[in-house]
C-alpha positions in Angstrom: 0.0 0.0 0.0 1.2 3.5 -0.8 0.3 6.5 1.2 -0.8 9.7 -0.5 1.6 12.6 -0.4 2.1 14.1 3.1 5.6 15.3 2.3 4.9 19.0 1.8 4.3 19.8 5.5 4.7 23.3 6.9 7.1 23.8 9.8 4.0 24.1 12.1 2.6 20.8 10.8 5.9 19.1 11.7 5.9 20.1 15.4 2.5 18.5 16.5 0.6 15.3 15.8 -1.9 16.0 13.0 -4.4 14.0 11.1 -4.2 14.0 7.3 -7.3 13.5 5.2 -8.1 13.4 1.5 -11.1 15.0 -0.1 -10.5 13.6 -3.6 -8.3 10.5 -3.3 -5.3 12.4 -4.7 -4.4 15.4 -2.6 -4.3 15.7 1.2 -5.0 18.3 3.9 -4.2 18.2 7.6 -6.3 18.9 10.7 -5.2 19.6 14.2 -6.6 16.7 16.3 -9.0 19.1 18.1 -10.4 20.3 14.7 -11.4 17.0 13.2 -15.0 17.2 12.0 -17.6 14.6 11.0 -17.4 15.9 7.4 -13.7 14.8 7.2 -14.8 11.2 7.7 -18.0 11.3 5.6 -16.6 13.1 2.6 -13.1 11.8 2.8 -11.3 9.2 0.6 -8.8 6.6 1.7 -5.4 8.0 2.5 -3.7 4.9 1.1 -3.8 3.5 -2.4 -5.3 0.0 -2.9 -3.4 -2.1 -5.4 -3.7 -5.7 -6.5 -0.6 -7.7 -7.3 -0.2 -11.4 -8.0 2.3 -11.8 -5.1 -0.1 -10.3 -2.5 -1.2 -12.7 0.2 -4.4 -10.7 0.9 -6.2 -9.3 -2.1 -8.0 -6.0 -1.5 -11.7 -5.9 -2.3 -14.6 -3.4 -2.2 -17.6 -4.5 -0.2 -21.1 -3.0 -0.8 -22.8 -2.0 2.5 -26.4 -1.2 3.4 -25.0 1.6 5.8 -23.2 3.7 3.1 -25.2 2.5 0.1 -21.8 2.2 -1.5 -18.6 0.3 -1.4 -16.1 0.1 1.5 -12.5 -1.0 0.7 -11.0 -3.9 2.6 -7.5 -5.4 2.5 -8.3 -8.9 3.8 -11.0 -11.3 4.6 -10.8 -10.3 8.3 -11.4 -6.7 7.4 -14.4 -7.8 5.4 -15.8 -9.5 8.5 -15.4 -6.2 10.4 -17.3 -4.3 7.7 -20.0 -6.9 7.8 -20.4 -6.5 11.6 -20.4 -2.7 11.4 -22.9 -2.8 8.6 -25.2 -5.0 10.7 -25.0 -2.7 13.8 -28.0 -0.4 13.7 -26.1 2.3 15.7 -23.6 2.7 12.8 -24.3 5.6 10.4 -21.1 5.6 8.4 -18.1 3.3 7.7 -15.0 4.6 6.0 -11.8 2.8 5.0 -8.3 4.2 5.8 -10.1 7.4 6.9 -7.0 9.4 7.8 -3.3 9.1 8.6 -1.8 10.5 11.8 1.7 11.9 11.6 3.9 12.4 14.7 6.7 14.9 15.0 10.3 13.7 14.9 11.5 12.1 18.1 8.4 10.1 18.8 8.5 6.3 18.8 5.8 6.3 16.0 6.1 8.1 12.7 2.7 7.6 11.2 -0.4 5.4 11.4 -3.5 4.9 9.2 -6.4 3.2 11.0 -8.1 0.5 8.9 -11.6 2.0 9.4 -13.4 4.9 10.8 -16.9 4.3 12.2 -19.5 7.1 13.1 -22.6 6.6 15.2 -25.0 9.4 16.2 -24.4 10.5 19.8 -21.3 8.4 20.2 -17.6 9.3 19.8 -15.9 8.5 16.4 -14.3 5.1 16.4 -10.9 4.4 14.8 -10.5 0.6 14.2 -7.4 -1.5 13.5 -8.1 -5.0 12.4 -5.6 -7.6 13.5 -5.5 -11.4 13.9 -5.4 -12.4 17.6 -1.7 -13.4 17.2 -0.7 -10.0 15.7 -2.7 -8.0 18.2 -0.9 -9.8 21.1 2.6 -9.0 19.9 4.4 -6.6 22.4 5.4 -4.2 19.6 1.8 -3.9 18.4 0.5 -3.5 22.0 2.9 -0.6 22.6 2.0 0.9 19.2 -1.7 0.7 19.7 -1.4 2.2 23.3 0.3 5.3 21.8 -2.3 5.6 19.0 -5.1 5.2 21.6 -3.6 7.9 23.8 -3.1 10.3 20.9 -6.5 9.9 19.3 -8.2 10.3 22.7 -7.2 13.9 22.7 -9.4 14.3 19.6 -12.3 12.5 21.3 -11.7 9.5 19.0 -11.8 6.0 20.5 -9.3 3.6 19.1 -9.9 -0.2 19.3 -8.2 -3.3 17.9 -10.7 -5.8 16.5 -9.7 -9.4 16.1 -12.6 -11.2 14.5 -15.9 -13.0 14.9 -16.7 -16.7 15.3 -17.0 -18.3 11.9 -20.7 -19.2 12.4 -21.6 -15.6 13.2 -19.8 -14.4 10.1 -21.6 -17.0 8.0 -25.0 -16.1 9.3 -24.5 -12.3 8.9 -23.2 -12.8 5.4 -26.3 -14.7 4.5 -28.7 -12.2 6.0 -26.8 -9.3 4.3 -27.4 -10.8 0.9 -31.2 -10.9 1.3 -32.5 -7.9 -0.6 -36.2 -8.2 -1.5 -37.7 -5.6 -3.9 -37.2 -2.4 -2.1 -40.6 -1.0 -3.3 -42.4 -4.0 -1.8 -40.1 -5.0 1.1 -42.2 -3.3 3.8 -45.4 -5.0 2.4 -43.7 -8.4 2.4 -42.3 -7.9 5.9 -45.6 -6.9 7.4 -47.4 -9.8 5.7 -44.9 -12.3 7.0 -44.8 -10.9 10.6 -48.6 -11.5 10.8 -47.7 -15.2 11.2 -45.0 -14.8 13.8 -45.6 -16.2 17.4 -43.2 -16.9 20.2 -40.7 -19.8 19.5 -41.8 -20.1 15.9 -39.2 -21.6 13.6 -38.2 -20.5 10.2 -39.8 -23.5 8.7 -43.1 -22.9 10.4 -43.3 -19.2 9.7 -42.5 -19.8 6.0 -45.1 -22.6 5.8 -47.8 -20.4 7.3 -46.9 -17.6 4.9 -47.2 -20.0 1.9 -50.6 -21.2 3.0 -52.3 -18.0 4.0 -50.6 -15.3 1.9 -49.3 -14.5 -1.6 -45.7 -15.1 -0.5 -44.1 -18.2 -2.1 -41.4 -20.2 -0.3 -38.3 -18.6 -1.9 -39.6 -15.1 -1.4 -40.7 -15.8 2.2 -37.2 -17.3 3.0 -35.6 -14.2 1.6 -37.8 -11.9 3.6 -37.1 -13.8 6.8 -33.4 -13.3 6.3 -34.0 -9.6 5.5 -35.9 -9.2 8.8 -33.1 -10.8 10.7 -30.6 -8.4 9.0 -32.7 -5.3 9.9 -33.3 -6.5 13.5 -37.1 -6.9 13.2 -36.5 -10.6 14.0 -33.7 -12.2 16.0 -32.1 -15.6 16.2 -29.1 -17.1 17.9 -26.2 -16.1 15.7 -23.8 -18.6 17.4 -25.8 -21.5 15.9 -25.8 -22.2 12.1 -28.9 -20.7 10.5 -31.3 -23.4 9.3 -35.0 -24.0 8.8 -35.2 -25.1 12.5 -33.8 -21.8 13.8 -36.1 -20.2 16.3 -37.2 -16.6 15.5 -37.7 -14.1 18.3 -38.8 -10.4 18.3 -36.6 -7.8 19.9 
């Protein structure tokens, strides 16, 4: 990955920690940590280039999200898992990849750092997220690095976390639910019709069977609508168990 150009820093910009953003994906501008605004995250572009080479172990991809109604760049499968989780969380209003690069003055143990993701939620502090495998997150050098990043960003009211993954079953379930996208013009009608047949401890199989018998929803469409309801949170199930026709559906 290649960072965008931060070389032309003024003398003042070299004496304090500053966050660098890009409004167009080519040029950059800097902010004092205390002056970072929501617009810098929402309107910004990644501050590192995404390239694909045959020798790369992890191939970058762009993942479409319901939250942004657009694509979010990811550098690995683990990063895709994080984006999936953030997209599922109803509190999240925006997800940005490589949202800024922090540059430290000379003499600090850290020169620069680009968080993997920035997450915004109304009424909550901005979140800077680094995605690491559990083994990488536990390395002493990374622990020290992340402690300095956390302390620095706290001055801007930004919370820094290191995210290390989800259980495979949870990822598989969320991925399935995310892909259920019924006709947006009729989704609400479908959902209300299906929810008429919900009752406590109902299974997917029973709910879909009732919908087939007593409504215009056929089985494939009803199954899709159930998954969409699980994605939106109108229905819930145990994500730690594989999602099957015997899964129990609960309301929030």
